[in-house]
GUKOLMAR-256818 format. One record per residue (C-alpha): residue in one letter; x, y, z. Coordinates in steps of 0.05 Angstrom, whole numbers, padded with zeros to 5 digits, always signed. Layout:
REM GUKOLMAR-256818
aXYZ
...
//
This chain:
REM GUKOLMAR-256818
x-00462+00168+00262
x-00471+00180+00188
x-00407+00191+00149
x-00418+00254+00107
x-00372+00271+00049
x-00385+00345+00066
x-00354+00339+00135
x-00283+00362+00146
x-00261+00342+00215
x-00209+00379+00256
x-00165+00318+00265
x-00156+00305+00191
x-00086+00313+00163
x-00062+00312+00091
x-00076+00243+00060
x-00022+00246+00006
x+00052+00232+00020
x+00107+00283+00012
x+00133+00288-00059
x+00202+00258-00051
x+00245+00213-00094
x+00209+00154-00062
x+00142+00182-00084
x+00164+00186-00157
x+00199+00119-00156
x+00138+00083-00129
x+00092+00122-00175
x+00135+00105-00235
x+00136+00031-00218
x+00061+00029-00203
x+00048+00056-00273
x+00090+00000-00302
x+00054-00051-00259
x-00012-00023-00283
x+00009-00036-00354
x+00038-00105-00344
x-00010-00131-00290
x-00071-00117-00333
x-00039-00156-00390
x-00020-00212-00342
x-00090-00221-00314
x-00123-00213-00382
x-00077-00257-00424
x-00034-00302-00379
x-00089-00321-00329
x-00142-00320-00384
x-00189-00275-00344
x-00208-00239-00407
x-00214-00164-00410
x-00285-00160-00382
x-00272-00206-00322
x-00206-00172-00307
x-00241-00105-00307
x-00295-00128-00259
x-00245-00159-00211
x-00201-00098-00210
x-00260-00051-00202
x-00282-00090-00141
x-00213-00090-00110
x-00204-00016-00125
x-00271+00002-00093
x-00252-00038-00031
x-00183-00005-00026
x-00211+00065-00036
x-00266+00053+00016
x-00213+00040+00070
x-00167+00094+00043
x-00221+00148+00047
x-00245+00124+00115
x-00178+00135+00147
x-00162+00206+00171
x-00087+00205+00160
x-00036+00181+00110
x-00023+00105+00115
x+00033+00087+00065
x+00010+00015+00051
x-00063+00034+00042
x-00047+00094-00001
x+00000+00057-00048
x-00044-00004-00054
x-00098+00044-00078
x-00049+00076-00128
x-00028+00008-00157
x-00100-00015-00164
x-00124+00050-00195
x-00064+00045-00243
x-00088-00024-00266
x-00160-00001-00271
x-00141+00062-00309
x-00104+00018-00359
x-00165-00026-00367
x-00210+00034-00382
x-00168+00050-00442
x-00161-00023-00463
x-00236-00033-00460
x-00249+00028-00504
x-00197+00004-00554
x-00212-00071-00556
x-00287-00073-00542
x-00311-00009-00574
x-00258+00004-00627
x-00243+00075-00602
x-00178+00100-00633
x-00122+00115-00583
x-00119+00187-00608
x-00193+00196-00591
x-00184+00162-00523
x-00126+00209-00508
x-00167+00271-00524
x-00228+00244-00486
x-00190+00229-00422
x-00152+00295-00427
x-00220+00330-00430
x-00247+00291-00371
x-00184+00307-00330
x-00187+00381-00346
x-00262+00381-00328
x-00245+00347-00262
x-00191+00399-00247
x-00240+00455-00266
x-00295+00431-00219
x-00245+00414-00164
x-00214+00484-00167
x-00282+00518-00171
x-00305+00482-00109
x-00242+00481-00067
x-00199+00539-00096
x-00137+00494-00097
x-00109+00434-00133
x-00051+00425-00086
x-00037+00355-00062
x-00014+00386+00004
x-00087+00403+00018
x-00120+00335+00012
x-00150+00343+00081
x-00224+00329+00071
x-00266+00274+00041
x-00290+00319-00016
x-00220+00338-00035
x-00196+00267-00032
x-00253+00245-00078
x-00232+00298-00128
x-00160+00274-00120
x-00175+00201-00135
x-00220+00217-00194
x-00164+00260-00223
x-00113+00204-00210
x-00158+00154-00247
x-00162+00199-00308
x-00086+00211-00307
x-00074+00136-00311
x-00126+00126-00366
x-00099+00186-00404
x-00027+00164-00395
x-00043+00094-00421
x-00078+00120-00482
x-00024+00172-00497
x+00033+00123-00486
x+00002+00070-00531
x-00016+00122-00583
x+00055+00149-00587
x+00090+00082-00583
x+00043+00042-00628
x-00004+00089-00664
x+00051+00137-00685
x+00100+00078-00691
x+00155+00111-00650
x+00169+00047-00613
x+00175+00035-00538
x+00246+00062-00531
x+00232+00127-00568
x+00167+00137-00531
x+00202+00127-00464
x+00256+00177-00485
x+00203+00227-00508
x+00162+00225-00443
x+00225+00224-00400
x+00249+00286-00436
x+00182+00321-00424
x+00186+00304-00350
x+00257+00332-00347
x+00233+00396-00381
x+00178+00402-00330
x+00228+00395-00273
x+00272+00449-00304
x+00211+00494-00313
x+00196+00490-00239
x+00265+00490-00208
x+00300+00537-00257
x+00244+00583-00280
x+00199+00578-00218
x+00137+00556-00256
x+00079+00541-00209
x+00093+00479-00167
x+00021+00453-00170
x+00019+00459-00245
x+00086+00425-00254
x+00068+00369-00206
x+00005+00350-00245
x+00041+00354-00312
x+00096+00308-00285
x+00044+00262-00254
x+00008+00255-00320
x+00072+00244-00359
x+00098+00189-00313
x+00040+00146-00335
x+00058+00141-00409
x+00131+00137-00389
x+00114+00078-00344
x+00070+00047-00396
x+00126+00052-00448
x+00177+00023-00400
x+00130-00033-00381
x+00118-00051-00454
x+00193-00044-00469
x+00210-00094-00415
x+00153-00143-00424
x+00137-00146-00498
x+00171-00197-00544
x+00235-00178-00579
x+00199-00185-00645
x+00152-00129-00623
x+00207-00083-00602
x+00210-00103-00528
x+00262-00138-00486
x+00221-00202-00478
x+00220-00207-00402
x+00146-00221-00403
x+00090-00192-00361
x+00098-00242-00304
x+00171-00226-00290
x+00164-00152-00302
x+00103-00146-00256
x+00137-00189-00202
x+00201-00148-00202
x+00166-00082-00196
x+00116-00106-00144
x+00172-00133-00101
x+00208-00066-00106
x+00144-00028-00090
x+00131-00071-00029
x+00202-00060-00004
x+00198+00016-00012
x+00128+00020+00019
x+00153-00022+00077
x+00210+00027+00087
x+00163+00086+00085
x+00116+00052+00135
x+00173+00042+00185
x+00196+00114+00174
x+00125+00140+00185
x+00120+00101+00250
x+00185+00131+00276
x+00162+00201+00258
x+00095+00193+00295
x+00124+00161+00357
//
């Protein structure tokens, strides 16, 4: 039977996990891994930016194929897709900067425009941007396109603020962390729309993660802590695997 992206089956359930502290922890670390892993493959393993981009595009396409084919939330599959799309989103910005000489300020505005366009089309078609309603293939495709642009936008914005505006990694991390805190206050204290606040926080965690990744991995002479991309990527990947393993076991207990 042909698999149509227009079909919404009755046994579909929401494909995105509940937004808990674990969600934000893994999301935050996946953004850091996206920043450091791209550098690791490009520089340390000498893949080069083009080959790294091709490899990650293939892996991401494979992961999303299986992610979209499943009809329920699978923690390991979902978070593998997030980590890979984080790396690929970073590479989109890096390619524009290094290969085409596009200024980070321009990349930031361009990806912001693409993300807003995606949200506009998504809302026009589906009348919701809620992640609690990712229950059809069409909605999930909109979701992953939006996620890709949030990572690319976050990378460009984070690098622009930290390097282009010369605020440094620490100040950039503090800035984006403060903006996330303000978003949380806006929602919990002033009851600003939950969907709007979620997407603002989701976008901001990317430059926060990028700034933290650079802070940990970059040499001390460049304003970092000098841990290197290998150690930084390994530490966060191990933590992500542990948390996803915990969520997988919890999910099995809930469904039994």
